[in-house]
LOZA-318372 format. One record per residue (C-alpha): z, y negated, x; residue number from 1; residue in one letter. Coordinates in pm, whole numbers, plus 50000, padded with zeros to 5 digits. Layout:
// LOZA-318372
{padren {Z; Y; X}; NUM; a};
...
END
This chain:
// LOZA-318372
{padren {26175; 65219; 25178}; 1; m};
{padren {25832; 65382; 25264}; 2; p};
{padren {25635; 65134; 25340}; 3; d};
{padren {25839; 64869; 25504}; 4; i};
{padren {25990; 64965; 25805}; 5; p};
{padren {26389; 64797; 25815}; 6; f};
{padren {26293; 64532; 25572}; 7; g};
{padren {26091; 64335; 25803}; 8; f};
{padren {25830; 64156; 25594}; 9; q};
{padren {25563; 63884; 25583}; 10; i};
{padren {25542; 63628; 25372}; 11; p};
{padren {25407; 63769; 25054}; 12; g};
{padren {25678; 64059; 25033}; 13; g};
{padren {25405; 64304; 25266}; 14; q};
{padren {25470; 64475; 25535}; 15; p};
{padren {25291; 64417; 25845}; 16; p};
{padren {24977; 64511; 25963}; 17; d};
{padren {24928; 64655; 26274}; 18; p};
{padren {24548; 64551; 26307}; 19; n};
{padren {24661; 64182; 26217}; 20; d};
{padren {24769; 63970; 26505}; 21; p};
{padren {24922; 63697; 26344}; 22; n};
{padren {25129; 63961; 26117}; 23; q};
{padren {25256; 64102; 26429}; 24; m};
{padren {25370; 63800; 26577}; 25; q};
{padren {25581; 63737; 26270}; 26; q};
{padren {25703; 64070; 26267}; 27; f};
{padren {25832; 64091; 26659}; 28; m};
{padren {25962; 63736; 26606}; 29; v};
{padren {26184; 63938; 26361}; 30; q};
{padren {26226; 64212; 26541}; 31; l};
{padren {26377; 63990; 26837}; 32; q};
{padren {26597; 63744; 26593}; 33; q};
{padren {26753; 64115; 26475}; 34; m};
{padren {26848; 64213; 26841}; 35; l};
{padren {26969; 63870; 26891}; 36; a};
{padren {27177; 63862; 26639}; 37; a};
{padren {27573; 63856; 26686}; 38; p};
{padren {27739; 64127; 26552}; 39; g};
{padren {28136; 64169; 26504}; 40; s};
{padren {28105; 64565; 26527}; 41; g};
{padren {27863; 64855; 26621}; 42; p};
{padren {27678; 64823; 26298}; 43; v};
{padren {27439; 64516; 26250}; 44; n};
{padren {27569; 64474; 25866}; 45; w};
{padren {27391; 64168; 25823}; 46; d};
{padren {27045; 64360; 25887}; 47; l};
{padren {27199; 64677; 25633}; 48; a};
{padren {27219; 64401; 25364}; 49; r};
{padren {26892; 64259; 25413}; 50; q};
{padren {26758; 64623; 25408}; 51; v};
{padren {26945; 64749; 25079}; 52; a};
{padren {26861; 64412; 24901}; 53; a};
{padren {26424; 64466; 24992}; 54; s};
{padren {26504; 64800; 24866}; 55; q};
{padren {26568; 64704; 24544}; 56; l};
{padren {26380; 64428; 24517}; 57; a};
{padren {26124; 64707; 24535}; 58; a};
{padren {26249; 64964; 24316}; 59; e};
{padren {26391; 64678; 24060}; 60; g};
{padren {26767; 64564; 23995}; 61; d};
{padren {26794; 64448; 23582}; 62; p};
{padren {27016; 64191; 23563}; 63; a};
{padren {27275; 64246; 23323}; 64; v};
{padren {27274; 64059; 23011}; 65; n};
{padren {27548; 63905; 22782}; 66; p};
{padren {27513; 64222; 22524}; 67; h};
{padren {27591; 64445; 22814}; 68; e};
{padren {27873; 64277; 22951}; 69; w};
{padren {28035; 64316; 22613}; 70; h};
{padren {27971; 64658; 22556}; 71; t};
{padren {28122; 64726; 22924}; 72; v};
{padren {28389; 64503; 22810}; 73; e};
{padren {28496; 64716; 22523}; 74; e};
{padren {28438; 65015; 22630}; 75; a};
{padren {28681; 64970; 22925}; 76; l};
{padren {28901; 64850; 22673}; 77; r};
{padren {28871; 65149; 22434}; 78; v};
{padren {28939; 65378; 22791}; 79; a};
{padren {29248; 65210; 22844}; 80; d};
{padren {29360; 65292; 22487}; 81; l};
{padren {29276; 65663; 22481}; 82; w};
{padren {29421; 65720; 22835}; 83; l};
{padren {29745; 65608; 22687}; 84; e};
{padren {29860; 65953; 22523}; 85; s};
{padren {29688; 66129; 22854}; 86; s};
{padren {29881; 65944; 23153}; 87; s};
{padren {30234; 65806; 23225}; 88; s};
{padren {30047; 65558; 23421}; 89; l};
{padren {30030; 65208; 23289}; 90; p};
{padren {29681; 65064; 23290}; 91; s};
{padren {29548; 64949; 23613}; 92; g};
{padren {29254; 64711; 23487}; 93; i};
{padren {29265; 64339; 23562}; 94; r};
{padren {28932; 64239; 23527}; 95; t};
{padren {28647; 64434; 23343}; 96; s};
{padren {28316; 64344; 23489}; 97; v};
{padren {27951; 64506; 23499}; 98; a};
{padren {27738; 64484; 23809}; 99; w};
{padren {27426; 64558; 23904}; 100; n};
{padren {27294; 64777; 24210}; 101; r};
{padren {27307; 64438; 24436}; 102; n};
{padren {27671; 64344; 24347}; 103; e};
{padren {27761; 64700; 24342}; 104; w};
{padren {27664; 64693; 24748}; 105; i};
{padren {27806; 64357; 24805}; 106; y};
{padren {28144; 64421; 24613}; 107; r};
{padren {28179; 64785; 24798}; 108; t};
{padren {28076; 64669; 25168}; 109; l};
{padren {28420; 64580; 25276}; 110; d};
{padren {28519; 64955; 25242}; 111; v};
{padren {28197; 65074; 25368}; 112; w};
{padren {28209; 64896; 25707}; 113; r};
{padren {28589; 65064; 25734}; 114; k};
{padren {28451; 65418; 25675}; 115; l};
{padren {28122; 65413; 25886}; 116; c};
{padren {28225; 65182; 26209}; 117; d};
{padren {28372; 65463; 26402}; 118; p};
{padren {28107; 65704; 26359}; 119; v};
{padren {27853; 65415; 26440}; 120; a};
{padren {28050; 65298; 26733}; 121; g};
{padren {27997; 65639; 26861}; 122; r};
{padren {27621; 65670; 26834}; 123; m};
{padren {27588; 65291; 26950}; 124; v};
{padren {27791; 65390; 27257}; 125; g};
{padren {27633; 65688; 27348}; 126; a};
{padren {27274; 65468; 27313}; 127; m};
{padren {27381; 65248; 27590}; 128; g};
{padren {27527; 65522; 27764}; 129; d};
{padren {27124; 65655; 27740}; 130; l};
{padren {27117; 65376; 28085}; 131; v};
{padren {27254; 65567; 28388}; 132; p};
{padren {27574; 65402; 28509}; 133; p};
{padren {27462; 65349; 28864}; 134; e};
{padren {27143; 65151; 28690}; 135; a};
{padren {27402; 64948; 28518}; 136; r};
{padren {27490; 64679; 28740}; 137; s};
{padren {27084; 64638; 28811}; 138; q};
{padren {27001; 64707; 28445}; 139; l};
{padren {27273; 64502; 28265}; 140; g};
{padren {27051; 64356; 28002}; 141; p};
{padren {26881; 64683; 27951}; 142; m};
{padren {27223; 64820; 27845}; 143; h};
{padren {27287; 64550; 27627}; 144; a};
{padren {26976; 64549; 27454}; 145; m};
{padren {27019; 64960; 27412}; 146; m};
{padren {27364; 64887; 27221}; 147; t};
{padren {27160; 64609; 27013}; 148; t};
{padren {26936; 64829; 26913}; 149; l};
{padren {27135; 65126; 26812}; 150; g};
{padren {27349; 64879; 26586}; 151; g};
{padren {26996; 64748; 26427}; 152; a};
{padren {26894; 65111; 26383}; 153; l};
{padren {27199; 65216; 26228}; 154; f};
{padren {27254; 64896; 26008}; 155; g};
{padren {26882; 64974; 25877}; 156; g};
{padren {26919; 65361; 25800}; 157; q};
{padren {27247; 65289; 25621}; 158; l};
{padren {27108; 64994; 25448}; 159; g};
{padren {26862; 65212; 25322}; 160; q};
{padren {27112; 65451; 25236}; 161; a};
{padren {27348; 65238; 25061}; 162; l};
{padren {27032; 65099; 24832}; 163; g};
{padren {26933; 65431; 24754}; 164; s};
{padren {27331; 65504; 24684}; 165; l};
{padren {27298; 65168; 24473}; 166; a};
{padren {27063; 65337; 24223}; 167; t};
{padren {27253; 65641; 24174}; 168; e};
{padren {27611; 65504; 24110}; 169; v};
{padren {27813; 65457; 23760}; 170; l};
{padren {28075; 65270; 23855}; 171; s};
{padren {28300; 65149; 24151}; 172; a};
{padren {28509; 65456; 24142}; 173; g};
{padren {28232; 65702; 24072}; 174; d};
{padren {28215; 65877; 24452}; 175; i};
{padren {28611; 65930; 24437}; 176; g};
{padren {28677; 65656; 24670}; 177; l};
{padren {28859; 65268; 24628}; 178; p};
{padren {28554; 65099; 24725}; 179; l};
{padren {28571; 64801; 24491}; 180; g};
{padren {28842; 64528; 24483}; 181; p};
{padren {29201; 64637; 24334}; 182; a};
{padren {29231; 64599; 23971}; 183; g};
{padren {28894; 64531; 23930}; 184; t};
{padren {28695; 64791; 23679}; 185; a};
{padren {28323; 64799; 23701}; 186; a};
{padren {28051; 64989; 23563}; 187; l};
{padren {27673; 64962; 23634}; 188; v};
{padren {27500; 64950; 23329}; 189; p};
{padren {27136; 65042; 23431}; 190; a};
{padren {27225; 65260; 23646}; 191; n};
{padren {27406; 65436; 23320}; 192; i};
{padren {27143; 65412; 23057}; 193; r};
{padren {26920; 65633; 23295}; 194; a};
{padren {27174; 65869; 23357}; 195; y};
{padren {27221; 65917; 22982}; 196; g};
{padren {26886; 65940; 22912}; 197; s};
{padren {26824; 66211; 23169}; 198; g};
{padren {27098; 66377; 22984}; 199; l};
{padren {26964; 66328; 22687}; 200; e};
{padren {27248; 66185; 22505}; 201; l};
{padren {27346; 65873; 22320}; 202; p};
{padren {27447; 65600; 22540}; 203; e};
{padren {27730; 65419; 22405}; 204; e};
{padren {27912; 65804; 22463}; 205; e};
{padren {27756; 65830; 22813}; 206; v};
{padren {27864; 65496; 22854}; 207; r};
{padren {28244; 65576; 22720}; 208; l};
{padren {28309; 65837; 22925}; 209; y};
{padren {28249; 65667; 23236}; 210; v};
{padren {28459; 65365; 23097}; 211; a};
{padren {28722; 65685; 23061}; 212; l};
{padren {28659; 65788; 23443}; 213; r};
{padren {28660; 65451; 23616}; 214; e};
{padren {28969; 65337; 23355}; 215; a};
{padren {29154; 65662; 23503}; 216; a};
{padren {29068; 65594; 23859}; 217; h};
{padren {29195; 65257; 23828}; 218; q};
{padren {29572; 65376; 23672}; 219; r};
{padren {29563; 65608; 23993}; 220; l};
{padren {29516; 65346; 24268}; 221; f};
{padren {29684; 65063; 24095}; 222; e};
{padren {29985; 65285; 24038}; 223; h};
{padren {30002; 65525; 24349}; 224; v};
{padren {30053; 65218; 24643}; 225; p};
{padren {30005; 65512; 24929}; 226; w};
{padren {29702; 65666; 24797}; 227; l};
{padren {29415; 65415; 24903}; 228; r};
{padren {29555; 65415; 25293}; 229; g};
{padren {29594; 65818; 25248}; 230; h};
{padren {29231; 65835; 25145}; 231; v};
{padren {29089; 65621; 25388}; 232; l};
{padren {29250; 65676; 25691}; 233; t};
{padren {29161; 66078; 25589}; 234; a};
{padren {28810; 65934; 25595}; 235; v};
{padren {28879; 65766; 25933}; 236; e};
{padren {29093; 66023; 26093}; 237; t};
{padren {28770; 66289; 26022}; 238; y};
{padren {28547; 66066; 26107}; 239; a};
{padren {28657; 66002; 26452}; 240; a};
{padren {28650; 66341; 26532}; 241; g};
{padren {28285; 66335; 26473}; 242; i};
{padren {28073; 66358; 26825}; 243; t};
{padren {27708; 66257; 26901}; 244; v};
{padren {27421; 66466; 26956}; 245; n};
{padren {27270; 66267; 27276}; 246; r};
{padren {26909; 66459; 27280}; 247; e};
{padren {26898; 66378; 26927}; 248; a};
{padren {26912; 66022; 26993}; 249; i};
{padren {26697; 66054; 27271}; 250; e};
{padren {26470; 66199; 27057}; 251; e};
{padren {26450; 65933; 26779}; 252; a};
{padren {26360; 65638; 27044}; 253; l};
{padren {26129; 65859; 27177}; 254; g};
{padren {25899; 65801; 26890}; 255; r};
{padren {25914; 65419; 26871}; 256; v};
{padren {25624; 65247; 26982}; 257; d};
{padren {25753; 64860; 27023}; 258; p};
{padren {25402; 64769; 26906}; 259; m};
{padren {25353; 64939; 26638}; 260; n};
{padren {25645; 64877; 26358}; 261; p};
{padren {25531; 65144; 26150}; 262; e};
{padren {25693; 65357; 26348}; 263; s};
{padren {26011; 65228; 26357}; 264; m};
{padren {26028; 65391; 25976}; 265; q};
{padren {26000; 65722; 26168}; 266; e};
{padren {26303; 65702; 26285}; 267; i};
{padren {26575; 65968; 26162}; 268; a};
{padren {26944; 65912; 26280}; 269; l};
{padren {27043; 66205; 26036}; 270; e};
{padren {27172; 66510; 26251}; 271; g};
{padren {27267; 66319; 26522}; 272; i};
{padren {27654; 66307; 26432}; 273; f};
{padren {27832; 66716; 26443}; 274; t};
{padren {28188; 66770; 26393}; 275; p};
{padren {28384; 66919; 26647}; 276; e};
{padren {28508; 67268; 26554}; 277; d};
{padren {28904; 67199; 26679}; 278; t};
{padren {29189; 67287; 26525}; 279; p};
{padren {29272; 66910; 26446}; 280; a};
{padren {28943; 66829; 26362}; 281; q};
{padren {28954; 67114; 26083}; 282; k};
{padren {29309; 67006; 25992}; 283; s};
{padren {29122; 66634; 25874}; 284; s};
{padren {28883; 66812; 25710}; 285; l};
{padren {29080; 67006; 25490}; 286; a};
{padren {29308; 66728; 25429}; 287; r};
{padren {29050; 66489; 25361}; 288; l};
{padren {28912; 66747; 25126}; 289; e};
{padren {29249; 66879; 24954}; 290; t};
{padren {29300; 66483; 24873}; 291; a};
{padren {28939; 66406; 24725}; 292; l};
{padren {28993; 66679; 24558}; 293; a};
{padren {29308; 66596; 24377}; 294; l};
{padren {29175; 66278; 24291}; 295; i};
{padren {28901; 66396; 24112}; 296; e};
{padren {29039; 66730; 23956}; 297; g};
{padren {29333; 66435; 23796}; 298; w};
{padren {29078; 66233; 23651}; 299; v};
{padren {28840; 66503; 23466}; 300; c};
{padren {29193; 66668; 23333}; 301; h};
{padren {29349; 66302; 23189}; 302; v};
{padren {28967; 66143; 23126}; 303; v};
{padren {28893; 66519; 22912}; 304; d};
{padren {29238; 66540; 22750}; 305; s};
{padren {29147; 66209; 22641}; 306; a};
{padren {28791; 66256; 22504}; 307; s};
{padren {28820; 66627; 22371}; 308; a};
{padren {28884; 66495; 21992}; 309; d};
{padren {28717; 66148; 21996}; 310; r};
{padren {28373; 66223; 22177}; 311; l};
{padren {28124; 66484; 22022}; 312; p};
{padren {27964; 66515; 22328}; 313; n};
{padren {28273; 66543; 22535}; 314; g};
{padren {28250; 66860; 22672}; 315; l};
{padren {27881; 66838; 22779}; 316; k};
{padren {27949; 66560; 22954}; 317; l};
{padren {28259; 66704; 23113}; 318; a};
{padren {28066; 67014; 23248}; 319; e};
{padren {27769; 66733; 23337}; 320; a};
{padren {28011; 66486; 23550}; 321; f};
{padren {28177; 66821; 23713}; 322; r};
{padren {27809; 66927; 23801}; 323; r};
{padren {27731; 66622; 23931}; 324; r};
{padren {28025; 66521; 24144}; 325; r};
{padren {28033; 66909; 24308}; 326; a};
{padren {27670; 66886; 24403}; 327; a};
{padren {27618; 66525; 24490}; 328; g};
{padren {27319; 66284; 24415}; 329; g};
{padren {27055; 66277; 24638}; 330; p};
{padren {27180; 65939; 24750}; 331; a};
{padren {27467; 66061; 24880}; 332; e};
{padren {27390; 66376; 25028}; 333; q};
{padren {27153; 66170; 25250}; 334; t};
{padren {27408; 65932; 25342}; 335; f};
{padren {27661; 66203; 25461}; 336; a};
{padren {27337; 66337; 25670}; 337; a};
{padren {27325; 65966; 25804}; 338; l};
{padren {27734; 65959; 25876}; 339; v};
{padren {27775; 66310; 25888}; 340; g};
{padren {28060; 66286; 25618}; 341; l};
{padren {28082; 66450; 25294}; 342; e};
{padren {28226; 66297; 25022}; 343; l};
{padren {28186; 66543; 24704}; 344; r};
{padren {28508; 66741; 24627}; 345; p};
{padren {28439; 67108; 24692}; 346; r};
{padren {28756; 67247; 24500}; 347; r};
{padren {28721; 67038; 24175}; 348; l};
{padren {28735; 67339; 23939}; 349; r};
{padren {29049; 67462; 24123}; 350; e};
{padren {29186; 67118; 24125}; 351; a};
{padren {29097; 67034; 23769}; 352; a};
{padren {29296; 67364; 23664}; 353; a};
{padren {29580; 67310; 23903}; 354; l};
{padren {29651; 66952; 23736}; 355; w};
{padren {29586; 67150; 23371}; 356; t};
{padren {29877; 67392; 23444}; 357; a};
{padren {30112; 67116; 23557}; 358; l};
{padren {30071; 66977; 23223}; 359; t};
{padren {30114; 67301; 23052}; 360; t};
{padren {30437; 67319; 23242}; 361; h};
{padren {30623; 67033; 23328}; 362; r};
{padren {30391; 66773; 23069}; 363; g};
{padren {30226; 66426; 23171}; 364; v};
{padren {30516; 66276; 23299}; 365; e};
{padren {30625; 66575; 23534}; 366; g};
{padren {30281; 66623; 23582}; 367; r};
{padren {30193; 66235; 23716}; 368; d};
{padren {30542; 66258; 23877}; 369; a};
{padren {30358; 66407; 24176}; 370; l};
{padren {30207; 66133; 24257}; 371; w};
{padren {30517; 65936; 24368}; 372; s};
{padren {30492; 66083; 24709}; 373; h};
{padren {30275; 66276; 24912}; 374; p};
{padren {30451; 66536; 25012}; 375; d};
{padren {30479; 66668; 24614}; 376; l};
{padren {30113; 66702; 24599}; 377; l};
{padren {29953; 67056; 24602}; 378; p};
{padren {29850; 67207; 24911}; 379; s};
{padren {29517; 67357; 24998}; 380; d};
{padren {29693; 67712; 24929}; 381; e};
{padren {29854; 67591; 24601}; 382; d};
{padren {29483; 67573; 24477}; 383; f};
{padren {29475; 67966; 24454}; 384; a};
{padren {29763; 68001; 24222}; 385; d};
{padren {29817; 67698; 24011}; 386; p};
{padren {30068; 67860; 23725}; 387; d};
{padren {30264; 67963; 24051}; 388; a};
{padren {30245; 67638; 24183}; 389; f};
{padren {30351; 67438; 23863}; 390; a};
{padren {30658; 67732; 23746}; 391; r};
{padren {30783; 67729; 24143}; 392; a};
{padren {30823; 67429; 24205}; 393; r};
{padren {30930; 67251; 23912}; 394; d};
{padren {31290; 67212; 24028}; 395; d};
{padren {31176; 67034; 24338}; 396; f};
{padren {31476; 66874; 24507}; 397; d};
{padren {31392; 66511; 24539}; 398; l};
{padren {31672; 66399; 24759}; 399; g};
{padren {31463; 66572; 25011}; 400; d};
{padren {31249; 66300; 25002}; 401; i};
{padren {31313; 65957; 25125}; 402; d};
{padren {31119; 65698; 24948}; 403; f};
{padren {31292; 65437; 25131}; 404; d};
{padren {31003; 65459; 25384}; 405; d};
{padren {30653; 65429; 25326}; 406; p};
{padren {30449; 65779; 25333}; 407; p};
{padren {30250; 65783; 25707}; 408; t};
{padren {29922; 65953; 25770}; 409; t};
{padren {29800; 66033; 26077}; 410; p};
{padren {29610; 65800; 26316}; 411; d};
{padren {29272; 65828; 26401}; 412; p};
{padren {29250; 66015; 26717}; 413; p};
{padren {29098; 65659; 26977}; 414; t};
{padren {28750; 65725; 27075}; 415; s};
END
């Protein structure tokens, strides 16, 4: 929000004027309320929601009308039918919905909390550590205030990032993570319309292609019970290895003037997180990138198979979405800079080629059987020669896998 620091406004929706005593008094009251707000974690999520909502109110958040709701339901119904021949996994859709941008934030916030709290906890802790240990007994309130301020700063900027991301995402599963409620397929009509106009393609084709991708994500996460926990734990494990640049925090706080609300909007927390260059951290990053690539590659492959002979502009849409997922949108890049975590699949094309090779050599059933256990999935090294993997492991001994015990993923290291 370029004009409203952390969502603070005076009645009428305008940012406070530093030269107006009454407006400044209202601003300081809101600031005190923010710092006094109780929280159950390191991030002030109430503030994050307020900032995101204020940003969307300024940019516009069109309501979903009955016609759009009907077209979304119909697109998801058709998409599920088309996927029947391309996937052995049954439909994962229990509910079809159309969301506006605020609803996308509200419905996905629980997962964002799970993903962001580990990183935010280290930043907030680092801000509290700026008070010297020997002075904390005398400056206890100052230490507590620094911690609260850290949660507010992170919550404010995270709210800005989520507000921007909400204007770009096309569906609940658009960025490859299981963000929405299980079994709920959701499209965002306003964003699909904007994206389609940029491609100069018919809106109904774009909507149906997005619906195919959403329906494919739902099949995967609904019928591969270990996958949701596997992906989210991989994100948490990687996030737990990110360190905090205390000098960057001190520099950011040094630009704050409590009497000048404009100074708060100049705080930039981007760049304060750095992944540890350790074997464990490299391993967790590789595991995360492989998981994201395999999920996105499978979705691309089955969607392209289902739409190839049905959508006139299917090839154009497939290439456009590959570029979009590989590069990430502006808001996704901002989010990555803020929390030190990129969610784009770096090896998308290799993963899609691998699923294509598996379909060729093993058929749809044999390809999708690999999702029955994480030990069956291709590793990062297998991306180099998809045909060799598909042929060499066709006779994999399933007796070596214990399907009675749920698969485990490493616990995140304690911070």
